[in-house]
C-alpha positions in Angstrom: 4.5 -3.0 -20.8 7.5 -5.4 -20.8 9.5 -3.0 -22.9 9.5 -0.6 -19.9 11.7 -3.0 -18.0 14.3 -2.6 -20.6 14.7 1.0 -19.5 17.7 0.9 -17.2 16.5 3.6 -14.7 13.0 2.2 -14.4 14.5 -1.3 -14.0 16.6 0.0 -11.1 13.6 1.5 -9.5 11.5 -1.6 -10.1 14.2 -3.8 -8.7 14.8 -1.7 -5.6 11.1 -1.5 -4.8 10.6 -5.2 -5.5 13.5 -6.4 -3.3 12.4 -4.2 -0.4 8.8 -5.4 -0.7 10.1 -9.0 -0.9 12.0 -8.4 2.4 8.8 -7.0 4.0 6.8 -10.0 2.9 9.4 -12.4 4.2 9.7 -10.6 7.5 6.0 -10.8 8.2 5.8 -14.6 8.0 9.1 -15.0 9.9 7.9 -12.8 12.7 4.5 -14.3 13.1 5.7 -17.9 13.1 8.8 -17.4 15.3 7.2 -15.1 17.9 4.3 -17.5 18.3 6.7 -20.5 18.5 8.7 -18.7 21.2 5.8 -17.3 23.3 2.7 -19.4 22.4 0.7 -16.3 22.9 -1.5 -14.9 20.0 -1.5 -11.5 21.6 2.2 -11.2 21.0 1.6 -11.7 17.3 -0.8 -8.8 17.4 1.6 -6.6 19.3 4.4 -7.4 16.8 2.2 -6.5 13.8 1.1 -3.3 15.6 4.7 -2.4 16.2 5.3 -2.5 12.5 2.1 -0.6 11.5 1.5 2.2 14.1 5.0 3.9 13.8 4.6 3.7 10.0 1.3 5.4 10.0 2.3 8.1 12.5 5.8 8.9 11.1 5.1 8.6 7.4 4.4 12.4 7.1 7.7 13.1 8.8 9.5 10.7 6.5 7.9 12.3 3.5 8.9 15.8 4.6 12.5 14.6 5.2 12.6 13.0 1.7 11.5 16.3 0.2 14.3 18.0 2.1 17.1 15.5 1.8 16.2 12.4 -0.2 19.7 10.9 -0.1 20.0 11.1 3.7 16.6 9.6 4.5 17.3 6.8 2.0 20.5 5.9 3.8 18.9 6.1 7.2 15.7 4.2 6.3 17.2 1.2 4.6 20.3 0.9 6.8 18.1 1.0 9.9 15.9 -1.7 8.7 18.8 -3.9 7.7 20.4 -3.5 11.1 17.1 -4.3 12.8 16.8 -7.6 11.0 20.4 -8.5 11.7 19.7 -8.0 15.4 16.2 -9.6 15.7 17.4 -13.3 15.4 19.8 -12.6 18.3 17.0 -11.2 20.4 14.8 -14.1 19.6 17.5 -16.5 20.5 17.9 -15.0 23.9 14.1 -14.7 24.3 14.1 -10.9 24.5 10.6 -10.4 23.2 10.4 -6.7 24.3 13.6 -5.9 22.5 12.1 -7.5 19.4 9.1 -5.2 19.8 11.3 -2.2 20.1 13.3 -3.2 17.0 10.0 -3.7 15.0 9.0 -0.2 16.0 12.2 1.1 14.5 11.7 -0.9 11.3 8.1 0.2 11.1 9.1 3.9 11.5 11.0 3.7 8.2 8.9 1.2 6.3 7.0 3.9 4.4 10.2 5.1 2.8 10.2 2.5 0.1 6.7 3.3 -1.1 7.2 7.1 -1.0 10.6 6.9 -2.7 9.2 4.7 -5.5 6.3 7.1 -6.1 8.4 10.3 -6.3 11.2 8.8 -8.3 8.9 7.2 -10.9 8.1 10.5 -12.8 11.8 11.1 -13.1 12.6 7.8 -14.8 9.6 7.5 -17.2 7.8 9.8 -19.6 4.6 11.4 -18.4 2.5 9.4 -20.8 4.1 6.2 -19.4 3.2 6.9 -15.8 0.0 4.7 -15.8 1.8 1.7 -17.3 4.8 2.2 -14.9 2.5 2.4 -11.8 0.7 -0.7 -13.1 4.0 -2.6 -13.2 4.9 -1.5 -9.7 1.6 -2.8 -8.4 2.2 -6.1 -10.1 5.6 -6.5 -8.6 4.1 -5.7 -5.2 1.6 -8.6 -5.5 4.4 -10.9 -6.8 6.5 -10.0 -3.7 3.5 -10.8 -1.5 3.3 -14.2 -3.1 7.0 -15.1 -3.2 8.0 -13.6 0.2 6.0 -16.1 2.3 7.0 -19.0 0.1 10.7 -18.2 0.6 10.2 -17.7 4.3 8.3 -21.0 4.5 11.2 -22.9 2.9 13.7 -21.4 5.4 11.4 -22.2 8.3 10.8 -25.7 7.2 14.5 -26.4 7.3 14.9 -24.4 10.5 17.2 -21.9 8.9 15.7 -19.1 11.0 18.8 -17.0 11.4 19.8 -17.3 7.8 16.3 -16.2 6.8 16.6 -13.0 8.8 20.0 -12.3 7.4 18.8 -12.7 3.9 15.9 -10.4 4.8 18.3 -7.8 6.0 20.3 -8.2 2.8 17.3 -7.3 0.8 17.2 -3.9 2.4 20.9 -3.3 1.7 20.5 -4.3 -1.9 17.5 -1.9 -2.2 19.5 0.8 -0.6 22.3 0.4 -3.2 19.8 0.4 -6.1 17.9 3.5 -4.9 21.1 5.4 -4.2 22.5 4.5 -7.6 19.3 5.9 -9.2 19.2 9.0 -7.0 22.9 9.8 -7.8 22.3 9.4 -11.5 19.3 11.6 -11.5 21.2 14.2 -9.4 18.0 15.0 -7.6 19.7 17.0 -4.8 21.1 19.5 -7.2 17.9 19.9 -9.1 15.9 20.4 -5.9 18.3 23.1 -4.7 17.7 25.0 -7.9 13.9 24.6 -7.7 13.7 25.5 -4.0 15.1 29.0 -4.8 12.0 29.6 -6.8 9.5 28.1 -4.4 6.9 30.6 -3.3 3.7 30.4 -1.2 2.1 29.0 -4.3 3.7 25.7 -3.5 2.7 25.5 0.2 0.7 22.5 1.2 -2.2 24.7 2.1 -2.4 26.2 -1.4 -1.9 22.8 -3.0 -4.9 21.4 -1.1 -6.9 24.5 -2.2 -5.8 24.4 -5.8 -6.2 20.7 -6.4 -8.5 17.9 -5.4 -5.8 16.0 -3.5 -7.4 16.4 0.0 -10.7 14.8 -1.1 -8.6 12.1 -2.8 -6.8 11.4 0.5 -10.1 11.3 2.4 -11.9 9.1 -0.1 -9.0 6.6 -0.1 -9.0 6.6 3.7 -12.8 5.7 3.7 -12.1 3.1 1.0 -9.5 1.4 3.1 -11.6 1.7 6.2 -14.9 0.4 4.7 -13.7 -2.1 2.1 -10.1 -3.3 2.6 -10.3 -3.1 6.4 -13.6 -4.9 6.5 -13.0 -7.6 3.8 -10.4 -9.7 5.8 -12.9 -10.2 8.7 -16.2 -10.6 6.9 -15.3 -12.7 3.9 -14.1 -15.8 5.8 -17.2 -15.6 8.0 -19.5 -15.1 5.1 -17.9 -18.1 3.3 -18.1 -20.4 6.3 -21.6 -19.5 7.5 -23.4 -18.5 4.3 -21.6 -19.8 1.2 -19.8 -23.1 1.8 -18.2 -24.5 4.9 -15.1 -25.4 2.9 -11.7 -23.6 3.3 -10.9 -24.2 -0.3 -13.6 -21.6 -1.3 -11.8 -19.0 0.9 -8.5 -20.0 -0.7 -10.0 -19.6 -4.2 -11.5 -16.3 -3.3 -8.2 -14.9 -2.1 -6.3 -16.3 -5.1 -8.9 -14.9 -7.6 -8.8 -11.5 -5.8 -5.0 -11.4 -6.3 -5.3 -12.6 -9.9 -7.9 -9.9 -10.5 -5.6 -7.2 -9.3 -2.8 -8.5 -11.6 -5.3 -8.6 -14.5 -6.6 -5.2 -13.7 -3.1 -3.8 -13.5 -2.3 -5.2 -17.0 -5.5 -3.8 -18.4 -5.0 -0.4 -16.9 -1.4 -0.3 -18.3 -2.9 -0.6 -21.8 -5.1 2.4 -21.4 -4.0 5.5 -23.2 -5.7 8.0 -20.9 -4.6 10.6 -18.5 -5.4 10.0 -14.8 -8.4 11.9 -13.6 -10.5 12.0 -10.4 -13.5 10.7 -12.4 -11.7 7.4 -13.0 -10.6 7.2 -9.4 -14.0 7.9 -7.9 -15.8 5.6 -10.4 -13.5 2.8 -9.5 -14.0 3.2 -5.7 -17.8 3.4 -6.2 -17.8 0.4 -8.5 -15.7 -1.5 -6.0 -18.3 -0.7 -3.3 -21.0 -1.9 -5.6 -19.3 -5.2 -6.2 -18.7 -5.6 -2.4 -22.4 -4.9 -1.9 -23.3 -7.7 -4.5 -20.9 -10.0 -2.7 -22.9 -9.4 0.5 -26.1 -10.6 -1.2 -24.7 -13.5 -3.2 -25.4 -17.1 -2.4 -24.2 -19.1 -5.4 -20.6 -20.4 -5.1 -19.6 -19.9 -8.7 -21.0 -16.4 -8.9 -19.3 -15.6 -5.6 -15.9 -16.6 -7.0 -16.5 -14.7 -10.2 -17.2 -11.6 -8.0 -13.9 -12.2 -6.3 -12.1 -11.8 -9.6 -14.1 -8.7 -10.5 -13.5 -7.4 -7.0 -9.8 -7.4 -7.7 -10.0 -6.0 -11.3 -12.3 -3.1 -10.5 -10.1 -1.9 -7.6 -7.1 -1.4 -9.7 -7.9 1.9 -11.4 -8.4 3.7 -8.1 -5.0 2.3 -6.9 -3.0 3.3 -9.9 -4.7 6.5 -11.0 -4.5 7.9 -7.4 -0.8 7.7 -7.5 -0.5 8.9 -11.1 -2.8 11.8 -10.3 -0.5 13.0 -7.5 2.6 12.5 -9.7 1.0 14.5 -12.5 -0.5 17.4 -10.5 1.7 18.0 -7.5 5.0 20.0 -7.7 8.0 17.8 -7.4 9.2 19.4 -4.2 6.0 18.6 -2.4 5.4 15.0 -3.6 7.2 13.4 -0.7 4.9 15.0 1.8 1.8 14.4 -0.3 2.6 10.7 -0.8 3.4 10.3 2.9 -0.1 11.7 3.7 -1.5 9.4 1.1 0.3 6.5 2.8 -0.9 7.5 6.3 -4.5 8.2 5.3 -4.7 4.9 3.4 -2.9 2.7 5.9 -4.7 4.1 9.0 -8.1 3.1 7.6 -7.1 -0.6 7.4 -6.5 -1.4 11.1 -9.5 0.7 12.2 -11.7 -1.2 9.7 -10.4 -4.5 11.0 -11.3 -3.5 14.6 -14.7 -2.1 13.8 -15.8 -4.9 11.5 -15.3 -7.5 14.2 -17.7 -5.5 16.5 -20.2 -4.8 13.8 -20.4 -8.4 12.6 -21.4 -9.4 16.2 -24.0 -6.7 16.3 -25.8 -7.0 12.9 -24.4 -10.1 11.2 -22.0 -10.6 8.4 -24.2 -9.8 5.4 -25.6 -6.6 6.9 -22.0 -5.6 7.8 -21.0 -5.9 4.2 -24.0 -4.1 2.9 -23.7 -1.3 5.4 -20.0 -0.7 4.8 -20.3 -0.7 1.0 -23.4 1.5 1.1 -21.6 4.1 3.3 -18.6 4.1 1.0 -20.8 4.6 -2.1 -22.6 7.5 -0.4 -19.5 9.2 0.9 -17.6 9.1 -2.5 -20.8 10.0 -4.5 -21.3 13.0 -2.1 -17.7 14.0 -2.7 -18.2 13.9 -6.4 -21.3 16.0 -6.2 -19.7 18.6 -3.9 -16.6 18.9 -6.1 -18.8 19.5 -9.1 -20.9 22.0 -7.2 -17.7 23.9 -6.2 -16.4 23.9 -9.7 -19.7 25.4 -11.0 -19.6 28.1 -8.3 -16.1 29.1 -9.3 -17.1 29.2 -13.0 -20.1 31.4 -12.3 -18.1 33.9 -10.3 
C-alpha cells in the first residue's frame, strides 16, 4: 500500500487531491467561525453551508460533462475560480459584505466537485487495473486525514487571529492542486488520447446504453438511499441517542465520532489488502451490513458495546465506498467517466442534506430509536429489493 506512493504519477494525484481536500476542510471551519462572529446569527451559518452544497449538487453533472469534453480547461477554471474566491472572501468579511460572501461561496461550491471527479477519472490512468482498489483506499484515507488536519490548522490560525492569512493559505492550496493536476494531465496527454477515442465513439457509448448495459443506475440509486437513510440521519440521531438513551456525557459522542473515523481508516487499509475485483455483490452487501449495524446501534444500551459498534460502523461502510468507485472505473468507458462520476457525486451528495432535514422531523414524531430502526430497515429493504430485481432480470435475459 505504501509502495504505491512511490509511484510518481500516483503521488501527484494523491498530493493534488489531498491538498484540495485540506483546503476544503480548512475553509469550512474558517467560514462557520468567522461568519458567526460577524453576524451572531446561526441562520447565516446554514446559508453559507447551503451556498457551498447546493451549487455543487446541481452543477456536478455539468462539471463532469465538461471534464469529459475538455479536462484541461475545466481544471483551470475550477481551481483558479476557487482560489480567487478565497482571496476575495476575507476582504468581503472585513467590510461586512455578507451577501457578497454568499455569492462567492456559491461560485466555489459550483466547482467543488471537480476535485473528486478528476481524482476518480485520472486514477485508472496512473495505476494498474489490479491496483485500483488499493489506490482508492489510499485516496479515502487521505480524505479522512484532510478532514482531521484541516480544522486543526484553521483552529491555530483563528486562535492567533490570523484570519486573512488563513484564507490566503486556503486559496494557495487550490493553486498548488491546480499545478499538480495539470502536471499530471499534461504528462498523460489525455486530450490527445481522447480526441483519438472520440472518433470511434458510437451510440454504444451513450449514457442511455451504458445504463442499460451495466448496473450503474441501480448503483447510483442505492448510494443515494444510503446517504439519505444512514449518513444523512446519523449526524442528527446519534448525538440525541447518546444524550437521552446512552450516557449524558459529551465524551461518549466524541469517542463515537473518533472510533467511526478510525473504523473508516482501518476498513480502508483492510480493503486495500483484498485481492479481488470490485463487484456489485460486495457493494450491496456492504450497504446492507451497514444498515444492519445501524439498526443494532438503535437498540443498543451498553456504552462499551455502543462504542464497539461505532468502530464496526466505520469499517463495514468502506467496501461500499471504495468498490463503488472502482466498479465505475473498471466498467465505464473512459470518455464517459466524468459524467458518470458527476452523477455519482450528485446522487450521493443530494441524499445527505435531505436526510438531515427529514431526520429532525422524524425524531420529533416517533423518537430517536424508532427513527434509527426505521431508516435502517428501509435501506435494507430497498437494497435487498434491488439485488433481487437485478438477479431476476439476469435470469430472464439468460432464459431468452
